[in-house]
N, CA, C and O atoms as a GROMACS GRO file, in nm:
protein
  204
    1MET      N    1 -14.969  -0.342   1.820
    1MET     CA    2 -14.846  -0.265   1.814
    1MET      C    3 -14.853  -0.164   1.698
    1MET      O    4 -14.788  -0.060   1.701
    2LEU      N    5 -14.931  -0.196   1.599
    2LEU     CA    6 -14.938  -0.103   1.486
    2LEU      C    7 -15.011   0.022   1.529
    2LEU      O    8 -14.973   0.132   1.489
    3ASP      N    9 -15.116   0.008   1.612
    3ASP     CA   10 -15.188   0.129   1.660
    3ASP      C   11 -15.094   0.213   1.750
    3ASP      O   12 -15.098   0.336   1.745
    4ALA      N   13 -15.012   0.148   1.830
    4ALA     CA   14 -14.918   0.219   1.913
    4ALA      C   15 -14.817   0.294   1.828
    4ALA      O   16 -14.781   0.408   1.860
    5ALA      N   17 -14.769   0.230   1.718
    5ALA     CA   18 -14.677   0.295   1.629
    5ALA      C   19 -14.737   0.418   1.561
    5ALA      O   20 -14.666   0.511   1.522
    6ARG      N   21 -14.869   0.415   1.548
    6ARG     CA   22 -14.941   0.530   1.487
    6ARG      C   23 -14.964   0.641   1.587
    6ARG      O   24 -15.015   0.747   1.553
    7GLY      N   25 -14.926   0.613   1.713
    7GLY     CA   26 -14.930   0.718   1.814
    7GLY      C   27 -15.062   0.716   1.895
    7GLY      O   28 -15.090   0.810   1.969
    8TYR      N   29 -15.142   0.610   1.879
    8TYR     CA   30 -15.266   0.601   1.957
    8TYR      C   31 -15.238   0.572   2.103
    8TYR      O   32 -15.142   0.503   2.136
    9SER      N   33 -15.322   0.625   2.191
    9SER     CA   34 -15.304   0.606   2.333
    9SER      C   35 -15.349   0.466   2.374
    9SER      O   36 -15.419   0.398   2.299
   10ASN      N   37 -15.307   0.424   2.492
   10ASN     CA   38 -15.350   0.293   2.544
   10ASN      C   39 -15.502   0.287   2.556
   10ASN      O   40 -15.563   0.184   2.528
   11THR      N   41 -15.563   0.399   2.597
   11THR     CA   42 -15.707   0.406   2.610
   11THR      C   43 -15.777   0.379   2.476
   11THR      O   44 -15.870   0.299   2.468
   12ARG      N   45 -15.732   0.444   2.376
   12ARG     CA   46 -15.790   0.430   2.245
   12ARG      C   47 -15.774   0.286   2.193
   12ARG      O   48 -15.868   0.228   2.137
   13ILE      N   49 -15.655   0.230   2.211
   13ILE     CA   50 -15.630   0.095   2.164
   13ILE      C   51 -15.715  -0.005   2.242
   13ILE      O   52 -15.768  -0.100   2.184
   14ALA      N   53 -15.729   0.016   2.375
   14ALA     CA   54 -15.807  -0.078   2.460
   14ALA      C   55 -15.954  -0.071   2.416
   14ALA      O   56 -16.019  -0.175   2.405
   15ARG      N   57 -16.007   0.047   2.391
   15ARG     CA   58 -16.144   0.055   2.347
   15ARG      C   59 -16.170  -0.011   2.211
   15ARG      O   60 -16.271  -0.078   2.191
   16ARG      N   61 -16.078   0.009   2.119
   16ARG     CA   62 -16.091  -0.046   1.987
   16ARG      C   63 -16.088  -0.197   1.993
   16ARG      O   64 -16.162  -0.262   1.919
   17LEU      N   65 -16.005  -0.257   2.078
   17LEU     CA   66 -15.990  -0.401   2.086
   17LEU      C   67 -16.076  -0.468   2.194
   17LEU      O   68 -16.072  -0.589   2.211
   18CYS      N   69 -16.153  -0.388   2.266
   18CYS     CA   70 -16.241  -0.438   2.373
   18CYS      C   71 -16.161  -0.514   2.481
   18CYS      O   72 -16.200  -0.622   2.526
   19VAL      N   73 -16.050  -0.453   2.521
   19VAL     CA   74 -15.972  -0.507   2.634
   19VAL      C   75 -15.948  -0.396   2.730
   19VAL      O   76 -15.984  -0.282   2.702
   20THR      N   77 -15.884  -0.424   2.848
   20THR     CA   78 -15.858  -0.321   2.945
   20THR      C   79 -15.730  -0.247   2.910
   20THR      O   80 -15.647  -0.298   2.835
   21GLU      N   81 -15.714  -0.128   2.964
   21GLU     CA   82 -15.592  -0.053   2.945
   21GLU      C   83 -15.470  -0.123   3.005
   21GLU      O   84 -15.359  -0.109   2.953
   22ASP      N   85 -15.490  -0.200   3.115
   22ASP     CA   86 -15.385  -0.281   3.173
   22ASP      C   87 -15.332  -0.383   3.076
   22ASP      O   88 -15.211  -0.406   3.069
   23THR      N   89 -15.421  -0.444   3.001
   23THR     CA   90 -15.379  -0.543   2.902
   23THR      C   91 -15.294  -0.479   2.795
   23THR      O   92 -15.191  -0.535   2.757
   24VAL      N   93 -15.334  -0.364   2.746
   24VAL     CA   94 -15.259  -0.295   2.641
   24VAL      C   95 -15.120  -0.254   2.701
   24VAL      O   96 -15.017  -0.267   2.634
   25ARG      N   97 -15.121  -0.208   2.822
   25ARG     CA   98 -14.996  -0.169   2.889
   25ARG      C   99 -14.901  -0.290   2.899
   25ARG      O  100 -14.781  -0.277   2.877
   26THR      N  101 -14.956  -0.408   2.932
   26THR     CA  102 -14.875  -0.529   2.937
   26THR      C  103 -14.819  -0.564   2.804
   26THR      O  104 -14.700  -0.594   2.794
   27TRP      N  105 -14.902  -0.562   2.700
   27TRP     CA  106 -14.857  -0.593   2.566
   27TRP      C  107 -14.741  -0.499   2.526
   27TRP      O  108 -14.638  -0.543   2.474
   28ARG      N  109 -14.761  -0.370   2.551
   28ARG     CA  110 -14.659  -0.270   2.507
   28ARG      C  111 -14.529  -0.291   2.583
   28ARG      O  112 -14.421  -0.279   2.526
   29GLY      N  113 -14.538  -0.324   2.710
   29GLY     CA  114 -14.420  -0.345   2.794
   29GLY      C  115 -14.343  -0.467   2.744
   29GLY      O  116 -14.220  -0.464   2.731
   30ARG      N  117 -14.416  -0.574   2.717
   30ARG     CA  118 -14.348  -0.698   2.667
   30ARG      C  119 -14.280  -0.670   2.532
   30ARG      O  120 -14.168  -0.714   2.508
   31PHE      N  121 -14.348  -0.596   2.447
   31PHE     CA  122 -14.288  -0.568   2.317
   31PHE      C  123 -14.167  -0.479   2.330
   31PHE      O  124 -14.070  -0.496   2.257
   32ALA      N  125 -14.171  -0.386   2.420
   32ALA     CA  126 -14.054  -0.297   2.445
   32ALA      C  127 -13.933  -0.378   2.494
   32ALA      O  128 -13.819  -0.350   2.457
   33ARG      N  129 -13.961  -0.477   2.577
   33ARG     CA  130 -13.850  -0.554   2.634
   33ARG      C  131 -13.799  -0.665   2.538
   33ARG      O  132 -13.679  -0.692   2.532
   34ARG      N  133 -13.890  -0.727   2.466
   34ARG     CA  134 -13.852  -0.849   2.392
   34ARG      C  135 -13.880  -0.843   2.240
   34ARG      O  136 -13.859  -0.939   2.167
   35ARG      N  137 -13.928  -0.728   2.197
   35ARG     CA  138 -13.964  -0.710   2.054
   35ARG      C  139 -14.067  -0.814   2.011
   35ARG      O  140 -14.163  -0.838   2.085
   36GLU      N  141 -14.051  -0.878   1.894
   36GLU     CA  142 -14.151  -0.970   1.846
   36GLU      C  143 -14.172  -1.088   1.938
   36GLU      O  144 -14.285  -1.136   1.950
   37ALA      N  145 -14.064  -1.136   2.005
   37ALA     CA  146 -14.082  -1.251   2.096
   37ALA      C  147 -14.174  -1.216   2.211
   37ALA      O  148 -14.230  -1.306   2.273
   38GLY      N  149 -14.192  -1.089   2.242
   38GLY     CA  150 -14.282  -1.048   2.352
   38GLY      C  151 -14.426  -1.062   2.313
   38GLY      O  152 -14.512  -1.057   2.401
   39LEU      N  153 -14.456  -1.081   2.187
   39LEU     CA  154 -14.596  -1.094   2.146
   39LEU      C  155 -14.650  -1.235   2.149
   39LEU      O  156 -14.769  -1.257   2.127
   40VAL      N  157 -14.563  -1.331   2.176
   40VAL     CA  158 -14.601  -1.472   2.186
   40VAL      C  159 -14.661  -1.497   2.322
   40VAL      O  160 -14.612  -1.443   2.421
   41ASP      N  161 -14.769  -1.580   2.331
   41ASP     CA  162 -14.828  -1.613   2.456
   41ASP      C  163 -14.726  -1.677   2.549
   41ASP      O  164 -14.644  -1.758   2.506
   42LEU      N  165 -14.732  -1.640   2.676
   42LEU     CA  166 -14.645  -1.700   2.774
   42LEU      C  167 -14.698  -1.832   2.819
   42LEU      O  168 -14.819  -1.854   2.810
   43PRO      N  169 -14.613  -1.925   2.867
   43PRO     CA  170 -14.665  -2.052   2.916
   43PRO      C  171 -14.761  -2.033   3.030
   43PRO      O  172 -14.742  -1.941   3.110
   44ARG      N  173 -14.862  -2.114   3.039
   44ARG     CA  174 -14.962  -2.106   3.146
   44ARG      C  175 -14.942  -2.217   3.246
   44ARG      O  176 -14.898  -2.327   3.213
   45SER      N  177 -14.977  -2.186   3.369
   45SER     CA  178 -14.964  -2.285   3.473
   45SER      C  179 -15.087  -2.377   3.469
   45SER      O  180 -15.188  -2.348   3.405
   46GLY      N  181 -15.073  -2.489   3.539
   46GLY     CA  182 -15.186  -2.580   3.546
   46GLY      C  183 -15.170  -2.698   3.446
   46GLY      O  184 -15.074  -2.708   3.370
   47ARG      N  185 -15.271  -2.783   3.453
   47ARG     CA  186 -15.272  -2.901   3.369
   47ARG      C  187 -15.296  -2.862   3.223
   47ARG      O  188 -15.380  -2.775   3.196
   48PRO      N  189 -15.227  -2.922   3.131
   48PRO     CA  190 -15.247  -2.891   2.988
   48PRO      C  191 -15.388  -2.927   2.946
   48PRO      O  192 -15.449  -3.017   3.002
   49ARG      N  193 -15.440  -2.856   2.846
   49ARG     CA  194 -15.572  -2.881   2.793
   49ARG      C  195 -15.578  -3.018   2.728
   49ARG      O  196 -15.480  -3.066   2.670
   50ARG      N  197 -15.696  -3.080   2.740
   50ARG     CA  198 -15.721  -3.207   2.673
   50ARG      C  199 -15.846  -3.194   2.595
   50ARG      O  200 -15.943  -3.135   2.642
   51ILE      N  201 -15.847  -3.248   2.479
   51ILE     CA  202 -15.965  -3.241   2.394
   51ILE      C  203 -16.026  -3.382   2.385
   51ILE      O  204 -16.128  -3.401   2.318
   0.00000   0.00000   0.00000
């Protein structure tokens, strides 16, 4: 989010973080809707991890 606040494009952010532009777009959308709460991982489906 700091790079986005600096005015960097989704493409530039994605390249810097080695993720896809869709991932950056998802992060930015969640942040726009939910602010800091949007940065927390969402619950995942399936059986919980066991160690």
